[in-house]
FIDO-801959 format. One record per residue: x, y, z of N, C-alpha, C, O in turn; residue in one letter. Coordinates in pm, whole numbers, padded with zeros to 5 digits, always signed. Layout:
XYZXYZXYZXYZA ...
This chain:
-01240-01035+01391-01292-00904+01428-01177-00815+01475-01086-00862+01543M -01183-00689+01440-01082-00592+01481-01145-00491+01576-01249-00432+01546I -01082-00472+01690-01126-00371+01786-01019-00263+01791-00906-00289+01832I -01055-00144+01748-00962-00031+01748-00981+00045+01877-01090+00094+01907V -00873+00056+01954-00880+00129+02080-00855+00278+02058-00787+00318+01964M -00911+00358+02146-00890+00502+02138-00744+00536+02167-00672+00462+02234K -00702+00650+02116-00567+00695+02143-00543+00712+02292-00431+00692+02340K -00649+00748+02365-00639+00773+02508-00660+00647+02592-00659+00655+02715S -00679+00531+02528-00709+00409+02602-00594+00373+02697-00477+00378+02659A -00629+00336+02819-00529+00298+02918-00496+00149+02905-00567+00075+02837T -00387+00108+02969-00349-00033+02967-00456-00120+03030-00480-00232+02986E -00521-00067+03137-00627-00143+03202-00746-00163+03107-00806-00271+03104D -00778-00062+03030-00889-00074+02934-00855-00174+02823-00940-00254+02783E -00732-00168+02776-00689-00263+02673-00692-00405+02728-00742-00496+02662I -00640-00425+02848-00639-00557+02909-00780-00609+02935-00806-00729+02927N -00871-00518+02966-01010-00556+02988-01072-00615+02861-01143-00715+02865N -01043-00549+02747-01092-00599+02619-01030-00736+02588-01101-00828+02545V -00900-00748+02609-00832-00875+02583-00892-00989+02666-00912-01099+02615L -00921-00960+02792-00975-01064+02880-01114-01109+02838-01147-01227+02844Q -01196-01013+02795-01331-01048+02750-01326-01135+02625-01407-01228+02611K -01233-01106+02536-01219-01188+02414-01174-01329+02450-01227-01428+02398I -01076-01338+02541-01026-01470+02583-01135-01548+02656-01148-01669+02636K -01212-01480+02741-01319-01547+02814-01425-01603+02720-01492-01701+02753D -01439-01540+02603-01537-01587+02505-01484-01706+02425-01557-01767+02346A -01356-01740+02446-01299-01855+02378-01226-01824+02250-01199-01915+02172G -01194-01697+02223-01124-01658+02103-00978-01625+02134-00944-01591+02247L -00894-01636+02033-00755-01595+02047-00744-01445+02021-00830-01387+01956A -00639-01384+02073-00621-01240+02054-00486-01212+01989-00389-01286+02007V -00483-01104+01913-00360-01056+01852-00356-00905+01871-00448-00835+01829H -00250-00855+01934-00241-00713+01965-00135-00647+01878-00022-00696+01869V -00172-00536+01816-00079-00458+01735-00079-00315+01788-00180-00246+01781S +00036-00272+01842+00045-00138+01899+00121-00047+01806+00240-00065+01782K +00052+00052+01753+00113+00152+01666+00142+00279+01743+00122+00286+01864G +00189+00381+01671+00221+00508+01735+00096+00580+01785+00098+00648+01887K -00014+00564+01710-00137+00636+01742-00244+00549+01808-00317+00597+01895E -00254+00425+01767-00363+00340+01813-00314+00200+01848-00212+00154+01797R -00388+00134+01933-00370-00008+01959-00486-00081+01893-00602-00046+01912T -00452-00183+01814-00555-00261+01745-00553-00402+01802-00449-00466+01811I -00671-00448+01839-00685-00583+01895-00760-00669+01795-00869-00633+01750V -00703-00782+01760-00769-00875+01670-00827-00991+01750-00757-01053+01830G -00955-01020+01729-01021-01135+01791-01028-01244+01686-01098-01229+01585A -00958-01353+01707-00944-01457+01607-01025-01580+01648-01001-01639+01754I -01119-01618+01564-01202-01734+01592-01345-01709+01549-01371-01624+01464G -01439-01781+01607-01581-01767+01574-01635-01639+01636-01656-01632+01757D -01657-01538+01553-01701-01408+01603-01840-01413+01666-01876-01324+01743E -01917-01518+01635-02050-01532+01694-02042-01544+01845-02137-01509+01916A -01929-01594+01895-01912-01609+02040-01904-01475+02111-01920-01468+02233L -01879-01369+02036-01872-01234+02094-02004-01160+02082-02015-01044+02123L -02106-01227+02026-02233-01160+01998-02299-01098+02119-02365-00995+02107G -02284-01159+02236-02351-01108+02356-02269-01004+02431-02313-00950+02532S -02149-00976+02381-02061-00880+02449-02068-00746+02378-02031-00737+02261I -02113-00640+02446-02124-00507+02381-01987-00440+02372-01957-00349+02449P -01906-00487+02278-01768-00438+02269-01761-00286+02250-01674-00221+02307L -01854-00231+02171-01849-00087+02144-01872-00004+02269-01834+00113+02275K -01935-00066+02370-01966+00008+02493-01857-00001+02597-01864+00065+02701A -01756-00081+02571-01649-00099+02669-01556+00023+02667-01525+00077+02561I -01515+00065+02783-01428+00182+02794-01300+00167+02713-01235+00063+02717G -01265+00273+02639-01143+00274+02560-01159+00226+02418-01067+00242+02337G -01273+00169+02384-01294+00117+02248-01345+00228+02157-01442+00297+02190V -01280+00246+02043-01321+00347+01947-01417+00291+01843-01521+00352+01815E -01383+00175+01786-01473+00113+01689-01443-00036+01677-01334-00083+01711K -01543-00109+01625-01532-00252+01606-01564-00285+01461-01666-00240+01408V -01475-00364+01396-01494-00395+01254-01472-00544+01231-01384-00604+01293M -01551-00604+01143-01528-00746+01111-01408-00762+01017-01381-00674+00935P -01337-00874+01029-01232-00910+00933-01298-00994+00825-01347-01103+00853I -01299-00945+00702-01371-01011+00595-01290-01120+00526-01347-01215+00472L -01158-01107+00528-01074-01205+00461-01062-01332+00545-01067-01325+00668K -01046-01447+00481-01031-01572+00558-00896-01582+00628-00883-01655+00727P -00795-01510+00579-00665-01508+00646-00663-01388+00740-00643-01274+00699Y -00686-01418+00867-00707-01314+00968-00577-01250+01017-00567-01127+01026K -00479-01334+01047-00357-01284+01111-00254-01231+01013-00179-01139+01047L -00249-01287+00893-00146-01244+00797-00198-01138+00700-00124-01090+00615V -00325-01101+00714-00385-01006+00620-00365-00860+00659-00332-00829+00773G -00385-00773+00563-00371-00629+00585-00481-00572+00673-00462-00466+00733R -00595-00640+00681-00704-00585+00761-00665-00575+00908-00702-00479+00976E -00590-00673+00956-00548-00672+01096-00429-00580+01118-00422-00510+01220L -00336-00579+01024-00214-00499+01040-00181-00431+00908-00150-00498+00809K -00187-00300+00906-00166-00226+00781-00020-00191+00756+00017-00155+00644N +00063-00201+00858+00205-00171+00840+00281-00297+00801+00241-00408+00837T +00389-00280+00727+00467-00396+00683+00540-00461+00799+00595-00393+00886D +00540-00593+00799+00614-00668+00900+00761-00680+00857+00790-00714+00742T +00851-00652+00949+00994-00668+00925+01042-00781+01015+01022-00779+01136I +01106-00880+00954+01148-00999+01027+01299-01000+01046+01374-00980+00951I +01342-01024+01168+01484-01032+01201+01529-01177+01192+01481-01262+01267D +01620-01204+01100+01673-01339+01083+01824-01335+01109+01902-01303+01020A +01863-01368+01228+02005-01366+01263+02070-01230+01249+02188-01220+01217G +01992-01125+01273+02045-00989+01262+02020-00922+01129+02045-00803+01115G +01970-00996+01030+01936-00941+00899+01787-00910+00896+01705-00998+00926V +01750-00788+00860+01611-00746+00859+01551-00767+00719+01601-00715+00620K +01444-00845+00714+01377-00877+00588+01241-00809+00587+01160-00830+00677I +01216-00729+00484+01089-00659+00473+01099-00509+00491+00998-00438+00489G +01220-00460+00509+01241-00317+00527+01296-00250+00404+01251-00278+00293G +01394-00162+00421+01448-00086+00309+01565-00155+00239+01624-00099+00147N +01599-00275+00282+01706-00350+00217+01647-00468+00142+01565-00543+00195E +01689-00484+00016+01654-00604-00060+01755-00711-00018+01874-00701-00049V +01707-00813+00051+01794-00915+00108+01814-01029+00008+01718-01091-00037V +01939-01054-00024+01972-01163-00117+02022-01284-00038+02118-01275+00038V +01954-01395-00057+01993-01523+00001+02054-01606-00112+01992-01622-00217M +02172-01660-00092+02240-01728-00201+02324-01843-00151+02369-01845-00036A +02345-01939-00240+02426-02056-00208+02381-02173-00294+02294-02157-00379G +02439-02290-00273+02407-02405-00357+02271-02466-00323+02218-02446-00214P +02216-02539-00418+02091-02610-00393+02109-02708-00278+02026-02713-00187C +02219-02786-00282+02245-02886-00179+02381-02862-00114+02476-02818-00178S +02388-02891+00015+02516-02895+00083+02582-03026+00044+02536-03133+00082V +02691-03018-00033+02753-03138-00088+02873-03187-00005+02901-03306+00001E +02941-03093+00056+03056-03127+00139+03092-03004+00222+03045-02893+00197S +03176-03026+00322+03221-02914+00406+03297-02813+00323+03274-02692+00336R +03387-02859+00237+03470-02769+00158+03386-02685+00061+03410-02565+00045E +03288-02749-00003+03210-02678-00104+03119-02573-00042+03103-02465-00099S +03059-02601+00074+02970-02503+00133+03049-02386+00191+03003-02272+00188I +03170-02414+00244+03253-02305+00293+03299-02216+00178+03301-02093+00192L +03334-02277+00066+03374-02199-00051+03257-02115-00102+03275-01998-00136E +03139-02175-00107+03021-02102-00152+02989-01986-00059+02956-01876-00105S +03000-02010+00071+02970-01904+00167+03066-01786+00151+03024-01671+00157A +03193-01816+00132+03290-01707+00113+03260-01629-00014+03268-01506-00016R +03226-01700-00120+03198-01635-00248+03077-01543-00241+03085-01427-00281N +02965-01595-00191+02843-01514-00192+02852-01400-00091+02793-01294-00112V +02924-01421+00019+02940-01315+00117+03021-01200+00058+02987-01083+00078S +03126-01232-00014+03210-01130-00075+03135-01048-00180+03168-00933-00205A +03033-01109-00240+02959-01042-00348+02841-00961-00298+02785-00881-00374S +02801-00979-00172+02692-00899-00119+02571-00974-00070+02473-00912-00027G +02575-01107-00075+02464-01184-00018+02459-01162+00132+02562-01143+00196A +02339-01166+00188+02323-01141+00331+02288-01268+00409+02301-01272+00531R +02244-01372+00336+02205-01498+00399+02254-01613+00312+02248-01605+00189I +02301-01720+00374+02350-01836+00302+02241-01942+00293+02183-01982+00394L +02214-01988+00172+02117-02095+00152+02190-02226+00120+02300-02226+00065R +02125-02336+00156+02182-02467+00126+02091-02575+00181+02045-02565+00295G +02065-02678+00102+01975-02784+00142+02048-02900+00209+02141-02957+00151G +02006-02936+00331+02061-03052+00399+01970-03173+00383+02016-03287+00371A +01838-03147+00384+01739-03250+00357+01673-03212+00225+01605-03109+00217F +01691-03291+00121+01648-03253-00013+01527-03335-00061+01536-03457-00072K +01415-03266-00089+01301-03335-00150+01323-03346-00300+01327-03244-00369P +01338-03465-00353+01367-03485-00493+01255-03561-00561+01190-03646-00499R +01233-03532-00688+01129-03601-00764+01160-03750-00774+01069-03832-00765T +01286-03784-00791+01325-03925-00800+01382-03974-00667+01464-03905-00607S +01340-04091-00619+01395-04144-00494+01541-04185-00506+01607-04213-00406P +01593-04189-00629+01732-04230-00652+01828-04111-00662+01949-04130-00671Y +01773-03990-00660+01856-03871-00665+01915-03841-00527+01868-03893-00426S +02018-03758-00525+02085-03719-00401+01985-03655-00305+01915-03560-00342F +01976-03706-00184+01875-03662-00088+01931-03567+00020+01858-03527+00110Q +02057-03533+00011+02115-03441+00108+02196-03512+00216+02186-03633+00232G +02276-03435+00289+02364-03489+00393+02299-03491+00530+02359-03541+00626L +02178-03437+00543+02109-03438+00670+02177-03351+00775+02223-03241+00745G +02184-03402+00897+02239-03325+01008+02384-03287+00983+02428-03179+01023V +02458-03373+00917+02597-03340+00883+02603-03213+00799+02689-03127+00822E +02512-03200+00703+02506-03080+00621+02472-02957+00702+02525-02849+00677G +02382-02971+00800+02347-02859+00886+02467-02811+00966+02486-02691+00986L +02549-02905+01011+02669-02868+01087+02767-02791+00999+02833-02698+01046K +02778-02829+00873+02865-02756+00781+02812-02614+00759+02889-02518+00749Y +02679-02601+00750+02618-02468+00734+02650-02381+00856+02685-02264+00842M +02636-02439+00974+02666-02364+01096+02812-02320+01101+02842-02211+01148A +02901-02404+01052+03042-02369+01047+03065-02253+00949+03144-02163+00976E +02994-02257+00836+03005-02148+00738+02952-02017+00796+03008-01911+00770A +02846-02026+00875+02793-01905+00940+02896-01847+01037+02915-01726+01043R +02961-01935+01113+03061-01888+01210+03176-01818+01140+03229-01719+01191K +03216-01869+01025+03330-01810+00954+03294-01679+00884+03370-01583+00890E +03178-01674+00818+03142-01559+00735+03048-01460+00802+03040-01345+00759T +02977-01503+00906+02879-01416+00969+02744-01418+00902+02653-01347+00945G +02727-01498+00795+02600-01505+00724+02502-01594+00800+02534-01709+00830L +02382-01545+00831+02277-01634+00881+02247-01740+00774+02276-01719+00656P +02189-01853+00813+02167-01961+00718+02020-02001+00711+01945-01989+00808V +01981-02048+00592+01846-02097+00568+01855-02235+00505+01936-02258+00415I +01772-02327+00554+01770-02462+00499+01628-02517+00510+01548-02470+00590S +01600-02618+00430+01463-02668+00417+01429-02777+00517+01510-02864+00548E +01306-02769+00568+01249-02871+00656+01147-02952+00578+01060-02896+00510L +01156-03086+00587+01062-03174+00519+00975-03253+00615+00861-03286+00584M +01030-03284+00732+00966-03377+00825+00958-03313+00963+01058-03262+01013D +00840-03313+01027+00828-03254+01161+00927-03314+01260+00965-03247+01357P +00969-03437+01239+01063-03501+01331+01201-03436+01329+01281-03454+01421R +01229-03358+01222+01359-03291+01211+01353-03145+01256+01453-03074+01247D +01238-03101+01305+01221-02960+01337+01317-02912+01445+01380-02807+01431L +01328-02987+01553+01411-02942+01664+01559-02932+01624+01627-02837+01661D +01607-03031+01548+01748-03026+01509+01772-02913+01409+01879-02852+01411V +01674-02884+01323+01690-02773+01230+01695-02641+01306+01775-02553+01274L +01610-02627+01407+01609-02505+01487+01743-02483+01556+01783-02369+01582C +01812-02591+01585+01941-02582+01652+02048-02520+01563+02141-02455+01612E +02036-02541+01430+02145-02503+01341+02114-02387+01246+02207-02320+01201Y +01988-02359+01215+01958-02260+01112+01892-02136+01170+01843-02136+01283V +01893-02029+01090+01829-01903+01130+01692-01886+01067+01605-01817+01121D +01672-01950+00951+01542-01947+00883+01510-02089+00839+01594-02159+00784I +01386-02131+00864+01340-02261+00818+01264-02243+00687+01169-02164+00680I +01307-02314+00585+01240-02306+00455+01141-02422+00440+01172-02537+00470Q +01021-02388+00394+00921-02489+00360+00903-02486+00209+00861-02386+00151I +00937-02598+00145+00934-02604+00000+00795-02610-00058+00696-02630+00013G +00788-02592-00189+00660-02587-00259+00576-02712-00236+00454-02703-00224A +00641-02828-00230+00568-02953-00216+00507-02969-00077+00417-03050-00058R +00554-02893+00018+00501-02902+00155+00418-02782+00196+00384-02767+00313N +00384-02695+00101+00309-02575+00135+00178-02607+00205+00134-02532+00292M +00115-02717+00166-00012-02755+00229+00001-02880+00315-00096-02955+00333Q +00120-02902+00367+00140-03006+00467+00101-02945+00602+00187-02895+00675N -00027-02950+00633-00079-02871+00744-00027-02917+00880-00013-02836+00972F +00002-03045+00894+00060-03091+01020+00199-03028+01039+00234-02987+01150R +00275-03021+00932+00406-02958+00939+00393-02810+00971+00469-02756+01052L +00297-02744+00908+00277-02601+00932+00237-02573+01076+00281-02475+01136L +00153-02659+01132+00113-02642+01272+00233-02653+01365+00246-02577+01461K +00322-02748+01336+00442-02764+01418+00530-02639+01411+00592-02601+01511E +00536-02575+01294+00616-02454+01279+00560-02340+01363+00633-02247+01399L +00432-02347+01394+00370-02244+01477+00422-02242+01620+00406-02142+01690G +00482-02350+01664+00527-02358+01804+00671-02313+01824+00718-02307+01937R +00743-02280+01715+00883-02242+01730+00901-02092+01710+00824-02027+01639V +01002-02039+01775+01034-01896+01762+01147-01881+01659+01260-01847+01694D +01114-01907+01535+01213-01907+01427+01145-01861+01299+01035-01907+01269K +01207-01769+01221+01146-01728+01094+01126-01846+00999+01208-01938+00993P +01016-01841+00926+00982-01946+00831+00965-01884+00692+00890-01788+00675V +01037-01938+00594+01018-01897+00455+00926-01999+00389+00962-02115+00375L +00809-01955+00349+00705-02043+00295+00694-02024+00145+00655-01918+00097L +00728-02129+00070+00721-02121-00075+00581-02154-00127+00511-02239-00071K +00543-02086-00233+00414-02113-00297+00417-02250-00366+00515-02285-00431R +00310-02324-00351+00300-02457-00410+00299-02453-00561+00275-02349-00622G +00325-02569-00622+00338-02578-00767+00214-02529-00841+00224-02467-00947L +00096-02556-00785-00029-02515-00850-00119-02439-00753-00241-02437-00770S -00060-02377-00654-00137-02309-00550-00176-02168-00592-00101-02099-00660A -00294-02126-00550-00338-01989-00570-00276-01901-00461-00223-01951-00362T -00284-01772-00481-00234-01678-00381-00312-01693-00251-00254-01686-00142I -00440-01712-00262-00523-01732-00142-00478-01856-00065-00469-01854+00057K -00449-01964-00137-00403-02087-00071-00269-02067-00003-00246-02120+00106E -00179-01990-00065-00052-01959-00001-00074-01883+00129-00011-01914+00231L -00162-01784+00126-00188-01705+00246-00257-01788+00354-00232-01768+00473L -00343-01879+00315-00408-01965+00414-00307-02059+00479-00319-02092+00597M -00207-02104+00402-00101-02186+00461-00019-02104+00560+00018-02154+00667S +00008-01978+00525+00077-01890+00619-00008-01869+00745+00045-01859+00856A -00137-01864+00726-00229-01847+00840-00220-01965+00937-00232-01945+01058E -00199-02085+00886-00181-02202+00972-00064-02181+01068-00074-02212+01187Y +00046-02129+01015+00164-02107+01099+00135-01998+01202+00164-02014+01321I +00077-01887+01156+00049-01775+01245-00055-01812+01351-00042-01773+01467A -00157-01886+01312-00264-01923+01405-00213-02013+01517-00275-02022+01623A -00101-02079+01493-00044-02167+01595+00068-02101+01673+00138-02167+01751N +00086-01969+01652+00174-01894+01741+00297-01830+01683+00366-01755+01753G +00329-01857+01555+00452-01802+01497+00415-01706+01383+00365-01750+01279N +00441-01579+01401+00407-01480+01298+00529-01433+01219+00521-01336+01144D +00642-01503+01236+00764-01466+01162+00767-01542+01030+00838-01642+01016K +00691-01495+00934+00670-01568+00809+00714-01482+00691+00681-01364+00683I +00788-01543+00600+00831-01479+00475+00767-01556+00361+00782-01678+00352I +00696-01488+00274+00631-01553+00161+00727-01557+00042+00803-01463+00019L +00724-01667-00033+00816-01682-00146+00743-01730-00271+00682-01837-00271C +00749-01651-00376+00700-01690-00509+00815-01756-00584+00922-01696-00600E +00793-01881-00629+00901-01956-00694+00858-02016-00828+00920-02109-00878R +00751-01959-00884+00704-02009-01011+00597-02116-00991+00605-02197-00899G +00500-02116-01078+00391-02213-01070+00388-02298-01197+00447-02261-01299I +00322-02411-01190+00317-02503-01303+00208-02460-01401+00092-02446-01364R +00248-02440-01527+00153-02408-01633+00184-02498-01752+00262-02593-01741T +00123-02469-01867+00147-02548-01987+00282-02517-02051+00327-02592-02138F +00347-02408-02009+00473-02365-02072+00588-02459-02033+00602-02497-01917E +00670-02494-02131+00784-02583-02106+00920-02517-02134+01024-02580-02115T +00920-02392-02180+01047-02325-02211+01128-02297-02085+01250-02288-02091A +01060-02282-01973+01125-02263-01843+01076-02372-01748+00976-02438-01774T +01147-02388-01640+01111-02494-01544+00971-02473-01488+00892-02568-01477R +00940-02350-01451+00808-02310-01405+00773-02176-01468+00853-02121-01544N +00657-02124-01438+00617-01992-01487+00616-01896-01369+00534-01910-01278T +00705-01799-01371+00715-01705-01260+00598-01607-01264+00576-01539-01364L +00524-01601-01154+00411-01509-01142+00459-01381-01074+00446-01367-00953D +00513-01289-01152+00562-01164-01094+00450-01082-01033+00473-01007-00937L +00330-01095-01086+00217-01019-01033+00183-01063-00890+00114-00991-00818S +00233-01179-00849+00207-01224-00712+00267-01129-00610+00213-01115-00500A +00377-01063-00645+00442-00974-00548+00352-00857-00510+00324-00840-00391V +00304-00775-00605+00216-00666-00564+00084-00713-00505+00029-00648-00417P +00033-00827-00554-00093-00878-00498-00073-00919-00352-00154-00884-00266V +00034-00993-00325+00062-01033-00187+00088-00913-00098+00049-00911+00019L +00155-00812-00153+00182-00691-00077+00053-00618-00041+00042-00556+00065K -00046-00625-00131-00174-00561-00105-00258-00640-00005-00331-00582+00075A -00246-00772-00010-00329-00858+00074-00270-00886+00211-00343-00912+00306E -00137-00882+00221-00069-00924+00345+00037-00824+00387+00091-00750+00306S +00067-00825+00516+00173-00740+00570+00307-00811+00575+00406-00752+00617H +00311-00938+00533+00433-01017+00541+00530-00982+00428+00486-00943+00320L +00661-00996+00450+00758-00974+00342+00744-01080+00233+00703-01193+00260P +00777-01041+00111+00764-01129-00006+00897-01132-00080+00952-01028-00114V +00948-01253-00106+01070-01265-00185+01043-01355-00306+00939-01420-00314I +01138-01356-00399+01125-01437-00519+01245-01530-00532+01359-01492-00506I +01217-01653-00573+01320-01752-00603+01329-01762-00756+01256-01840-00816D +01418-01685-00818+01425-01686-00964+01486-01815-01019+01457-01854-01133P +01568-01882-00941+01637-02002-00988+01538-02115-01017+01542-02174-01125S +01450-02145-00922+01351-02249-00943+01242-02205-01041+01178-02288-01106H +01222-02075-01050+01119-02026-01141+01154-02053-01286+01068-02094-01365A +01280-02030-01323+01317-02040-01465+01392-02167-01499+01377-02220-01609V +01473-02218-01406+01541-02345-01428+01668-02340-01512+01733-02443-01530G +01704-02223-01563+01824-02208-01645+01900-02083-01598+01841-01977-01582F +02030-02096-01577+02106-01987-01517+02101-01859-01598+02104-01750-01541W +02092-01870-01731+02097-01750-01815+01973-01662-01802+01974-01546-01844Q +01866-01716-01745+01744-01636-01726+01732-01581-01584+01644-01500-01557Y +01819-01625-01496+01809-01583-01356+01829-01432-01341+01758-01367-01264V +01925-01375-01414+01952-01232-01406+01835-01145-01446+01793-01060-01367G +01780-01164-01568+01666-01081-01608+01547-01090-01514+01483-00989-01483P +01518-01212-01467+01405-01230-01377+01432-01166-01241+01341-01111-01180V +01556-01171-01195+01592-01106-01068+01574-00955-01077+01525-00891-00984S +01615-00898-01191+01598-00754-01209+01450-00717-01206+01411-00616-01146R +01369-00798-01272+01225-00771-01274+01165-00785-01134+01076-00709-01097A +01214-00882-01057+01161-00903-00922+01184-00782-00834+01095-00741-00759A +01304-00723-00842+01333-00603-00764+01243-00488-00809+01190-00414-00726I +01227-00474-00939+01147-00363-00993+01001-00372-00950+00935-00269-00934A +00950-00492-00933+00810-00509-00899+00785-00503-00748+00671-00507-00703V +00894-00492-00670+00879-00466-00527+00912-00580-00433+00876-00574-00316G +00981-00684-00481+01017-00795-00393+01111-00749-00282+01195-00661-00302A +01096-00808-00166+01180-00774-00051+01312-00849-00051+01401-00819+00029D +01326-00946-00141+01449-01022-00143+01450-01125-00254+01352-01142-00326G +01564-01193-00267+01582-01296-00369+01647-01418-00306+01728-01405-00213L +01612-01535-00356+01672-01662-00314+01736-01724-00437+01667-01781-00521L +01869-01713-00448+01940-01746-00571+02036-01862-00548+02109-01865-00448I +02036-01956-00642+02128-02068-00632+02262-02032-00697+02267-01990-00813E +02369-02048-00620+02504-02017-00666+02592-02137-00632+02588-02189-00520V +02673-02181-00728+02756-02299-00708+02892-02275-00773+02899-02222-00884H +03002-02313-00705+03134-02288-00763+03164-02373-00885+03251-02338-00965P +03092-02484-00903+03115-02574-01016+02981-02635-01060+02958-02754-01038D +02893-02555-01122+02759-02602-01156+02758-02728-01242+02667-02811-01230P +02857-02744-01329+02860-02860-01418+02866-02991-01341+02822-03095-01391E +02920-02986-01221+02934-03108-01140+02851-03101-01011+02877-03176-00917N +02751-03012-01007+02664-03000-00889+02582-03127-00870+02543-03191-00968A +02555-03162-00746+02476-03280-00716+02329-03259-00753+02257-03356-00779F +02285-03133-00756+02146-03103-00792+02135-02960-00845+02206-02870-00800S +02046-02941-00941+02010-02809-00995+02128-02729-01049+02130-02606-01039D +02225-02797-01107+02339-02726-01165+02301-02635-01279+02360-02528-01296G +02201-02675-01358+02162-02596-01475+02109-02458-01440+02119-02366-01521A +02055-02442-01321+01997-02312-01283+02086-02235-01186+02048-02128-01138Q +02204-02287-01158+02294-02223-01061+02391-02128-01129+02448-02159-01233S +02408-02011-01069+02505-01914-01118+02644-01948-01066+02659-01997-00954L +02745-01922-01147+02882-01928-01097+02908-01802-01014+02840-01701-01034K +03004-01806-00923+03029-01691-00835+03051-01560-00910+03003-01455-00866P +03125-01563-01022+03148-01441-01097+03020-01382-01153+03000-01261-01149G +02934-01467-01206+02805-01422-01259+02718-01364-01148+02650-01263-01167K +02723-01428-01032+02644-01379-00919+02693-01241-00876+02611-01153-00848F +02824-01222-00869+02879-01093-00829+02837-00983-00926+02804-00872-00885A +02838-01015-01056+02796-00917-01157+02648-00885-01143+02607-00769-01157S +02568-00987-01114+02423-00965-01099+02394-00871-00982+02310-00783-00994L +02462-00889-00872+02439-00802-00756+02464-00656-00793+02388-00568-00753I +02568-00631-00869+02599-00494-00911+02491-00439-01005+02461-00320-01001E +02433-00526-01088+02325-00484-01177+02197-00451-01099+02118-00367-01141E +02178-00518-00987+02056-00499-00909+02058-00373-00823+01953-00318-00790L +02176-00328-00786+02185-00215-00693+02115-00089-00745+02039-00029-00669R +02138-00046-00870+02070+00076-00915+01919+00060-00927+01846+00158-00912P +01872-00060-00955+01727-00081-00962+01666-00066-00824+01562-00002-00808I +01731-00124-00724+01684-00109-00587+01688+00038-00544+01598+00084-00474A +01791+00109-00585+01806+00250-00545+01692+00335-00597+01647+00428-00529A +01644+00305-00717+01530+00380-00773+01408+00369-00683+01329+00463-00673V +01394+00254-00616+01281+00232-00527+01311+00273-00383+01232+00246-00293L +01425+00337-00363+01462+00382-00230+01514+00272-00140+01507+00282-00017G +01567+00165-00203+01617+00052-00126+01766+00028-00154+01823+00083-00248K +01825-00054-00072+01965-00091-00089+01977-00242-00103+01886-00317-00069T +02094-00285-00153+02127-00428-00157+02263-00445-00092+02314-00557-00082I 
């Protein structure tokens, strides 16, 4: 339920409404705009049935939230959410490019990658320390050692870092080293993991599952928000279809749909979507044109010898050229890269 307060509502009147909602056993979410304060009552609205909310001082109107995703939906908050990740703003007028290797392979390689992508215009360094792989015999990542190398790269280049979380037991150590926690497609509906993410004050990049609907993605985001963390970035990374020409099928229409349904920033991972480096550029250009707030691109100094996902990784020179190609497209939309 949404309670819209009058422009003239006092702090005491707003607090009175908040207290009545809490006393009824519901959670509250407050959004203060320039003109109005909007209070969201989250939970079983039937518990508010005996409370004459419309008659309370300072209340202008009361409206039900019809969507199942209460906190991440547009009904509660109509303005776009901008998330600060280590000083980089995601969801505003800048298209934020996150780039780096699929896996942190060594100290030297991640430092080289960080220098390369920083020089080309990337704003955030990506790299996997804990790697979820289809085969148990594939490289699984360097773990905490890899996180330490990422932190060293951040110190040298100034780039905030993003890395993937697979296990709730690693959450605290990840929070110590990274600026954004990535949740991969295979864990999108790992609800215990999502609940744990709700307790930390750290941005979370949530990837769409392999066969997940947009509604399911938003409901997973709702799990994080409902447990206290509203710093969520949605990521479309391709879904599984019958097509085999690319690794996955990129759902570009997900960007405008998510933008219409949610106030959260939306980015695209073109590398996992297509699976081949030669298609990453065209798909990235399309992503910017359709309104994505950012890109998550795999870049490796030596893709032929990469420990993972070499086929979809751009070489530094190709990445630098792509950034230059993206700038005029972003400019048409009034954005920068």
